[in-house]
C-alpha positions, 0 to 999 in steps of 0.5 A: 767888881764895879769898882773900876779896877782892871778886872771889871768884866761887867762893864760893857763900855770897856771892851778892848779890841784884840789885834790881830796879824790875820788881815790878808787884806791889810797884809796885801795893802801894807805890802804895796805901801812897803813896795813904793817905799822900797822903790823910792828909798832905793833909788837914792840908796843905790844911785849914791852907792853906785856914784861913788862906786863908778864915778867917784872912785877916788873921793876919799869917802869911807864906806860908812860915810857913803852909806850915810849919804846913800840912806840920807838920799834914799829918804830924800828920794822916797819922800820925792817919789810920794810927793809926785804920786800924791801931786796927782791927787792933791795940789803940790803943797799938800802932797809934800806935806803928806810925804814928809808926814810919812813914817820915818820909822819905816824908811829909816828901818828899811834903809838900815837894813838895805845898809846892814846887808851891803856891809856885812856882805860886801864890806859896805858901799858895793853894789854887785849883781848879787847883793841887790836883791838880798838888800832889797828883800832886807829892805822890804822885809824889815819895815812891812810888819811895822806898816802892817801894825800901823795900818791895822791899828791906826789906819795910817799908811806909810805911803 
């Protein structure tokens, strides 16, 4: 012992912090952050799908192409919403930088989950009254543990 090996236990300075999934306040904060991300992503995602479903019905776009565009638009509207929210706290340029620095992992996983549900339940790029709540649930629950982990471990929120 004392030689720097991994099994040293008498070195007081090498304490390891134990990560916990049991912090109710962090779960609450990360749920709120995830909710805002979901609102932003859903606006662009659902808006794109609805546009192709109800307006551009004969566009010739495949369901996969529409869903890819919906995911991109979801990311963009999430960043735009976050920029608007942050612009009340800081100058617009800084708000945009913070919004761009949000967790893309969280947003992409949210978008992927929502569109996977749509694909599996409707064949893709179709909004119906019964699929929207399921898409929203999948979009929320998928990144929420990651958002908790990121907030708990690094003190960084996606929003």
